[in-house]
C-alpha positions in Angstrom: 0.1 0.2 0.0 1.2 3.5 -0.8 1.6 6.0 2.1 -1.5 8.0 0.8 -3.9 4.7 0.9 -2.5 4.0 4.4 -3.4 7.7 5.2 -7.1 7.6 3.9 -7.5 4.4 6.1 -6.4 6.1 8.6 -9.1 9.0 8.1 -11.7 6.4 7.9 -11.2 5.0 10.8 -10.8 7.8 13.0 -14.4 8.4 11.4 -15.0 5.0 13.1 -13.9 6.3 16.6 -16.1 9.3 16.2 -19.4 7.2 14.6 -18.9 5.4 17.9 -18.8 8.7 20.2 -22.0 9.4 18.4 -23.8 6.7 18.7 -23.3 6.0 22.4 -24.7 9.0 22.9 -28.3 8.4 21.5 -29.5 6.1 24.2 -28.8 8.9 26.8 -30.7 10.9 24.6 -33.8 8.6 24.7 -34.0 8.3 28.3 -34.6 11.6 29.2 -36.5 12.3 26.1 -38.9 14.4 25.4 -36.9 17.4 27.1 -38.4 20.1 29.2 -37.7 22.8 26.9 -35.9 23.4 23.5 -33.0 24.6 25.0 -32.3 21.2 26.4 -33.5 19.8 23.2 -30.7 21.4 21.0 -27.9 20.5 24.1 -28.6 16.7 23.4 -28.9 17.4 19.4 -25.6 18.9 19.8 -23.7 16.4 21.9 -24.3 13.3 19.8 -25.1 15.4 16.5 -21.6 16.6 15.8 -19.4 13.6 15.7 -21.9 12.0 13.9 -21.1 15.0 11.2 -18.1 14.6 11.4 -17.8 10.8 11.2 -20.0 11.0 8.2 -17.1 13.1 6.6 -14.7 11.0 7.7 -16.0 7.9 6.5 -16.2 9.8 2.8 -12.6 10.4 3.0 -12.2 13.6 4.1 -11.1 14.7 1.1 -9.4 18.7 2.4 -7.5 16.5 5.1 -5.9 13.9 2.1 -5.0 16.7 -0.2 -3.7 18.9 2.5 -1.5 15.9 3.8 -0.7 14.8 -0.2 -1.0 17.9 -2.1 -1.5 16.8 -6.4 1.1 13.4 -5.8 0.6 10.7 -8.0 3.2 8.3 -7.0 
């Protein structure tokens, strides 16, 4: 494997870590649902929502990070 391929694999594995963090917050959210006010709802949403967004981005390959690490390298 080329170093670029190994880096892409490491980025996707980091995405799995964020996916785990995001999914582990969902039972806590469901246990306390429904929240008593809107602010509490958004707090729970941010608690497990942002790791899921980051996980999706990293699992898709995070092209800006890969381009930053390996700019225009064909070999």
